[in-house]
C-alpha positions in Angstrom: -20.6 17.5 -27.8 -23.9 17.5 -27.6 -25.3 14.1 -28.7 -25.1 10.9 -26.6 -22.5 8.4 -28.2 -22.5 4.8 -27.5 -20.0 2.1 -27.8 -19.8 -1.2 -27.1 -16.8 -3.4 -26.0 -15.9 -6.6 -24.3 -14.7 -5.4 -21.2 -15.2 -1.8 -19.6 -12.9 -1.0 -16.7 -13.5 1.6 -14.4 -10.1 3.4 -13.0 -6.8 3.6 -14.7 -4.5 3.2 -11.7 -1.9 0.3 -11.9 -4.8 -2.0 -11.1 -7.0 -0.8 -13.8 -4.2 -0.6 -16.3 -3.3 -4.4 -15.4 -6.7 -5.5 -15.9 -6.8 -3.8 -19.2 -3.6 -5.4 -20.3 -4.9 -8.9 -19.2 -7.8 -8.7 -21.1 -6.1 -6.9 -24.3 -3.6 -9.8 -24.4 -6.4 -12.3 -24.5 -8.2 -10.3 -27.6 -10.7 -8.7 -25.5 -11.7 -5.3 -27.1 -11.1 -2.9 -23.9 -12.1 0.6 -22.6 -10.7 2.3 -19.8 -12.2 5.4 -17.6 -10.4 8.1 -15.9 -11.7 11.1 -14.2 -8.0 12.0 -13.1 -4.6 11.2 -14.0 -3.9 8.0 -15.9 -1.5 6.0 -13.3 -4.1 6.6 -10.5 -3.2 7.1 -6.7 0.2 5.1 -6.9 1.8 7.0 -9.7 0.9 10.4 -8.3 0.0 10.7 -4.6 1.0 7.3 -2.8 4.0 4.8 -3.6 6.0 6.5 -5.9 6.2 9.9 -4.5 6.4 8.5 -0.9 9.2 6.3 -1.9 11.0 9.1 -3.7 10.9 11.0 -0.6 11.8 8.4 1.8 14.9 7.3 -0.5 17.3 10.4 0.2 16.5 9.8 3.9 16.9 6.2 4.1 20.2 6.5 2.4 21.5 9.1 4.6 20.7 7.0 7.8 22.5 4.1 6.3 25.7 5.9 5.5 25.7 7.4 9.1 26.1 3.9 10.2 29.5 3.2 7.9 32.6 4.0 9.2 34.9 6.2 7.0 31.6 8.1 5.6 29.7 9.0 8.5 31.2 12.4 9.1 30.7 13.2 5.8 26.7 13.1 5.9 26.2 14.8 9.1 24.4 17.8 7.6 21.1 18.4 7.1 19.3 17.0 3.7 18.8 19.4 0.5 15.2 19.4 0.9 14.4 21.3 -2.5 16.7 18.6 -4.6 14.8 16.0 -2.6 11.5 17.3 -3.3 12.7 17.8 -6.9 13.4 14.0 -6.9 9.9 13.4 -5.9 8.6 15.7 -8.7 10.6 14.0 -11.2 9.1 10.3 -10.0 5.7 11.7 -10.3 6.2 13.3 -13.7 5.1 16.8 -12.6 1.7 15.2 -12.2 1.1 14.7 -16.2 0.2 11.3 -17.2 1.2 11.8 -21.0 3.4 8.5 -20.8 1.0 6.2 -18.8 -1.7 7.4 -21.6 0.8 6.4 -24.2 1.1 2.9 -22.4 -2.3 2.3 -22.5 -2.5 3.3 -26.2 0.2 0.7 -27.0 -1.8 -1.9 -25.8 -4.9 -0.9 -27.7 -7.0 -0.1 -24.9 -9.3 2.9 -25.4 -9.3 5.8 -23.1 -12.1 7.9 -22.0 -11.9 11.0 -19.5 -14.2 11.7 -17.4 -16.6 10.4 -14.6 -17.9 6.9 -15.1 -20.8 5.6 -13.3 -22.7 2.4 -13.6 -26.5 3.2 -15.2 -27.1 -0.7 -15.2 -25.9 -4.1 -15.8 -23.0 -4.0 -18.3 -23.5 -0.2 -18.8 -21.2 2.7 -17.9 -22.2 6.3 -18.6 -19.2 8.5 -18.8 -19.6 12.6 -18.5 -16.5 14.1 -20.2 -14.7 17.2 -18.9 -16.7 19.0 -21.9 -19.9 18.0 -20.5 -20.5 15.5 -23.1 -21.7 11.9 -22.6 -20.5 8.7 -23.6 -22.5 5.0 -23.0 -20.2 2.1 -22.9 -21.5 -1.4 -22.9 -19.8 -4.3 -21.6 -20.3 -7.9 -23.4 -18.4 -9.6 -20.9 -17.3 -7.6 -17.8 -17.1 -4.2 -15.8 -14.3 -4.0 -13.8 -14.4 -1.6 -10.7 -10.7 -0.6 -9.9 -11.4 3.0 -8.4 -9.3 2.7 -5.5 -9.9 4.1 -2.1 -9.4 7.8 -0.6 -8.2 9.2 2.7 -11.1 8.6 5.3 -11.3 11.4 7.7 -12.6 11.5 11.0 -15.6 13.4 11.7 -14.5 16.3 13.7 -16.4 19.6 14.0 -15.0 22.2 11.7 -12.3 20.1 10.0 -12.4 21.5 6.6 -11.9 24.8 7.6 -8.4 23.4 9.2 -7.5 22.4 5.9 -6.0 19.4 7.0 -3.3 17.2 5.2 -4.2 13.7 3.8 -1.7 11.4 1.9 -2.3 13.2 -1.2 -0.9 16.4 0.4 1.7 14.7 2.7 3.2 13.3 -0.6 3.0 16.3 -2.9 3.7 19.3 -0.5 6.0 22.1 -2.3 7.4 23.4 1.1 8.5 21.7 4.5 6.5 23.0 7.4 8.0 24.0 10.5 6.1 21.9 12.6 3.7 18.9 11.7 1.0 16.7 13.7 0.8 13.6 12.2 -2.4 11.8 13.4 -2.1 7.8 13.1 0.2 5.3 13.7 -0.1 3.1 10.7 1.9 2.9 7.1 1.1 6.3 5.8 1.8 7.8 9.5 4.9 6.3 10.3 6.5 6.8 6.7 5.4 10.4 6.3 6.8 11.2 9.9 9.9 9.8 9.0 10.3 12.0 5.9 9.3 15.2 7.0 11.2 14.9 10.4 14.2 14.1 8.1 13.3 17.2 6.1 13.5 19.5 8.9 9.7 19.5 10.3 9.2 18.9 13.9 6.9 16.5 14.0 4.6 15.2 16.8 2.7 11.9 16.3 -0.7 11.6 17.9 -1.6 7.5 18.0 -4.6 6.1 19.4 -3.6 2.9 20.0 -0.9 1.4 22.3 1.9 1.6 19.3 3.1 2.1 15.7 2.1 -0.5 12.8 -0.7 -2.2 14.6 -1.3 -4.8 12.2 2.7 -6.1 12.4 4.3 -7.8 14.9 4.6 -5.8 18.2 8.3 -5.2 17.8 8.2 -3.8 14.5 6.0 -0.6 16.0 8.5 -0.7 18.9 11.8 -0.3 17.0 10.3 2.1 14.6 8.9 4.4 17.3 12.2 4.2 19.0 13.9 5.3 15.9 11.5 8.1 15.5 11.8 9.1 19.0 15.7 9.2 18.7 15.5 11.4 14.9 13.6 14.0 16.9 10.3 13.1 16.6 7.6 13.4 19.4 5.8 9.9 19.6 2.6 9.9 21.6 0.3 6.9 22.0 -3.0 6.6 23.7 -4.1 9.9 22.4 -7.1 10.5 20.2 -7.7 14.0 18.8 -11.0 15.1 20.1 -10.8 18.8 18.3 -8.8 20.8 16.0 -8.9 24.3 14.9 -6.8 26.7 12.7 -6.2 30.1 14.5 -3.8 32.7 12.5 -2.6 30.2 10.4 -1.6 27.9 13.4 -3.2 24.3 13.8 -4.3 23.5 17.2 -4.9 19.9 18.3 -6.4 18.8 21.5 -6.5 15.1 22.3 -8.8 13.3 25.2 -5.8 13.2 27.5 -5.6 17.1 27.5 -2.8 17.2 25.3 -2.7 20.9 23.3 -0.5 20.6 20.3 0.4 23.5 18.0 1.8 22.9 14.3 1.9 24.5 10.8 0.2 21.6 9.4 -2.0 18.5 10.4 -2.0 15.1 8.4 -4.7 12.7 9.4 -3.1 8.9 8.5 -6.6 7.3 10.1 -7.7 4.6 7.4 -9.0 4.7 3.9 -12.5 4.5 2.4 -13.6 3.1 -1.0 -14.1 5.2 -4.1 -17.5 3.6 -4.7 -19.9 6.6 -3.5 -20.8 7.9 -6.9 -20.4 5.2 -9.1 -23.9 4.0 -9.6 -23.8 1.5 -7.2 -27.8 1.7 -6.4 -28.7 1.1 -10.3 -27.5 -2.9 -9.8 -28.8 -3.3 -6.3 -25.4 -2.4 -4.5 -24.7 0.4 -1.7 -23.0 3.6 -2.8 -20.2 3.9 -0.8 -19.6 0.4 0.3 -16.9 -2.0 -0.1 -17.4 -4.7 -2.8 -17.5 -8.3 -1.6 -16.1 -10.2 -4.0 -14.7 -14.1 -4.6 -11.1 -15.3 -5.3 -11.7 -14.6 -9.1 -12.5 -11.0 -7.8 -16.2 -11.2 -9.4 -18.5 -9.5 -7.4 -21.1 -11.5 -5.4 -24.5 -11.7 -7.0 -23.0 -10.2 -10.6 -21.5 -12.6 -12.8 -20.5 -9.7 -15.0 -18.7 -7.4 -12.3 -15.6 -7.5 -10.9 -13.9 -5.1 -8.1 -10.5 -5.4 -8.1 -7.7 -3.6 -5.8 -9.0 -1.3 -2.6 -12.5 -1.4 -3.4 -12.7 -5.0 -2.2 -11.0 -4.6 1.0 -8.8 -7.6 0.5 -5.5 -6.3 0.9 -5.0 -2.3 0.3 -1.6 -2.4 -1.1 -0.6 -1.6 -4.9 1.2 -4.8 -5.8 -1.4 -6.9 -4.1 -4.1 -5.1 -6.6 -1.8 -5.6 -9.5 -2.0 -9.1 -8.4 -5.6 -9.4 -8.3 -5.8 -7.6 -11.6 -3.7 -10.4 -13.0 -6.0 -13.0 -11.8 -9.0 -11.1 -12.5 -8.1 -10.3 -16.7 -7.3 -14.1 -16.9 -10.6 -15.0 -15.2 -12.7 -12.8 -17.5 -11.0 -13.8 -20.5 -11.2 -17.7 -19.3 -15.3 -17.0 -19.1 -15.4 -15.0 -22.1 -14.2 -18.0 -24.0 -16.2 -20.4 -21.9 -13.2 -22.5 -20.6 -13.2 -23.9 -17.4 -11.7 -21.6 -14.3 -8.9 -22.9 -12.6 -10.3 -21.7 -8.9 -8.7 -24.2 -6.6 -6.1 -22.4 -4.1 -3.3 -21.2 -5.8 -4.8 -21.9 -9.4 -4.5 -19.2 -12.2 -8.0 -17.7 -11.3 -7.9 -17.6 -7.6 -6.2 -14.5 -5.8 -5.1 -17.1 -2.5 -2.3 -15.2 -1.8 -4.9 -12.3 -0.5 -5.5 -14.8 2.3 -2.1 -16.5 3.0 0.9 -14.8 1.6 0.5 -11.0 1.6 3.8 -9.3 1.8 4.4 -5.3 2.9 7.4 -3.0 3.3 7.0 -0.1 5.5 10.0 2.1 4.2 10.9 3.4 7.6 14.2 3.8 9.5 14.4 1.0 10.2 12.5 -0.9 7.5 9.7 -3.0 8.5 8.7 -6.1 6.4 6.0 -8.8 6.8 4.6 -11.2 4.8 1.8 -14.0 5.8 0.5 -14.1 9.1 1.5 -12.5 12.5 1.8 -15.1 15.5 -1.1 -14.0 16.8 -3.4 -13.9 13.7 -2.0 -17.4 13.2 -3.3 -18.5 16.5 -6.3 -16.8 15.8 -7.0 -19.0 12.5 -6.7 -22.0 14.5 -3.3 -22.6 13.4 -0.7 -25.0 15.5 2.2 -22.2 15.5 5.3 -21.4 17.0 7.3 -18.4 16.5 11.2 -18.0 16.6 13.0 -15.0 17.0 16.5 -13.7 16.1 18.0 -10.5 16.8 19.5 -9.5 13.3 22.5 -7.7 14.9 24.0 -11.2 15.3 23.8 -12.2 11.6 27.4 -11.3 10.3 26.1 -9.5 7.2 24.1 -7.0 9.3 27.1 -5.8 11.2 28.8 -4.9 8.0 26.0 -3.2 6.6 26.0 -0.9 9.7 27.8 -0.2 12.7 25.2 -0.5 15.7 22.9 -2.7 13.5 19.5 -3.0 15.4 16.7 -5.3 13.9 14.5 -8.5 14.7 13.4 -11.2 12.6 10.2 -13.6 13.6 9.5 -16.8 11.7 6.1 -18.2 12.5 6.2 -22.0 11.7 3.0 -24.5 11.5 4.1 -27.1 13.6 1.9 -29.7 12.2 2.8 -28.9 8.6 6.2 -28.1 8.8 5.8 -25.1 6.6 6.2 -21.2 7.4 2.7 -19.3 8.0 4.5 -15.8 8.2 7.7 -14.0 8.4 8.4 -10.4 10.0 11.6 -8.4 9.6 12.7 -5.2 11.3 15.9 -3.5 10.3 17.9 -1.5 7.9 17.8 -2.9 4.3 15.2 -5.8 5.2 12.9 -4.7 2.6 14.8 -6.1 -0.2 14.8 -9.6 2.0 11.2 -9.9 2.2 10.4 -11.7 -1.5 12.5 -14.7 -0.4 10.0 -15.1 2.5 7.3 -14.5 0.4 8.2 -17.3 -1.7 8.6 -19.6 1.0 5.2 -18.6 2.4 3.3 -18.8 -1.0 5.2 -21.5 -1.9 4.6 -23.5 1.4 8.1 -24.8 1.2 8.8 -27.4 4.0 11.0 -26.3 6.8 13.1 -29.6 5.6 14.0 -27.9 2.2 14.8 -24.6 3.6 17.9 -25.9 5.1 18.9 -26.6 1.5 18.2 -23.0 0.5 21.6 -21.7 1.3 22.4 -18.1 2.1 25.1 -16.4 0.8 28.0 -15.2 3.3 28.3 -12.6 4.7 24.9 -11.0 3.6 21.7 -10.2 6.1 19.7 -13.0 4.4 21.7 -15.3 6.7 19.3 -14.6 9.3 17.4 -17.4 7.6 19.9 -19.9 8.8 19.8 -18.2 12.0 15.7 -18.6 12.3 16.3 -22.6 11.2 18.9 -23.1 14.0 16.6 -21.5 16.5 13.4 -23.5 15.3 15.4 -26.9 15.2 16.5 -26.0 19.2 13.4 -24.5 20.4 
């Protein structure tokens, strides 16, 4: 292609990950013509290098751990995991890194896909350079939605490129199990990948700058996960910052500020995320390349009535499910503004991503699982709420004892004592990931404590922890 083509749409979406797909789905459902631009695989980070491959890797690990705690079954699952089968299971859930199915889905909703690198070249204008070097200009009558996500942020250590470190992408897509793995970081990616590769046979050493793991959750969450990782054979070292890293004859050597010298076959840096906005042409519309994009609750970028930033790029909640939630809100807002109707922008309205502030759920798929929604005790107090935290040892719940011998876990409910509603809930223990949605409904719905007494948990399930929490609050 040698000539520049120009095509006009109602909406242009930059990025075809889950967030971009959901924006396109909502705008197409509203009858707006929509173009989607993608430089890599349709389906994005979540489908190929994050949520899906990581959970496919983790599921056999967690299933074996659960089985080892069940009488009559535990002796049958003491051997090692079949690493080749686990990796093949991962490959299946990434569709072998082919996006045909997701391309077909975009086609089914009537969205036009443009493969290539898209850049803003002015208000409501996106220029796409395709793999063949051809250039297309897309103009948007109503909105451009930036849904380009985030990438791993690496520290500025000298010579790091020569070390060829793993990021989350390599950690979820590796075709082999390293004999030794250093994991730098203590957050979600670090703990989940340490869980996977330790279980698959690697000797894992975690170097954590902070005092513990999962620093954004209640402190006991990181404590229980660290205890379990240590029992599984991982070496968890907190209060360590990596100051130098080299690769010598194929071996990685990491040196910390405390003088630790750790050798491994690979090193994973799970030390944060950065927005994929550095080469989007933001400078052409007065914004800073490489910056997070500030938005209102309808996901519209501050100072630009046609520009939306949805998902990780706005830094509100870097979670796939939360980005998809934002996409539904943004798509509805774009469609409503396009027709000239009035936005329902009040908190919890159809065009306000209120949950980003008050009810963000998250599950960390370690062993034990850690799940939380809303505010921690410290966050609630910092926000000025008058709250009380009540804790329950999950092992005292009959369903937990039936679930696993020696069950270890803990639950916390943060109660606003003035409004008598929940500000946050944290659960740690085997199987709690499937409990967090009930907590999410209670927090997002601002269900009064008095009404929660009438939500009767089935016996004997782990969900009976709700009754124990209410009793603890009553008696406190």
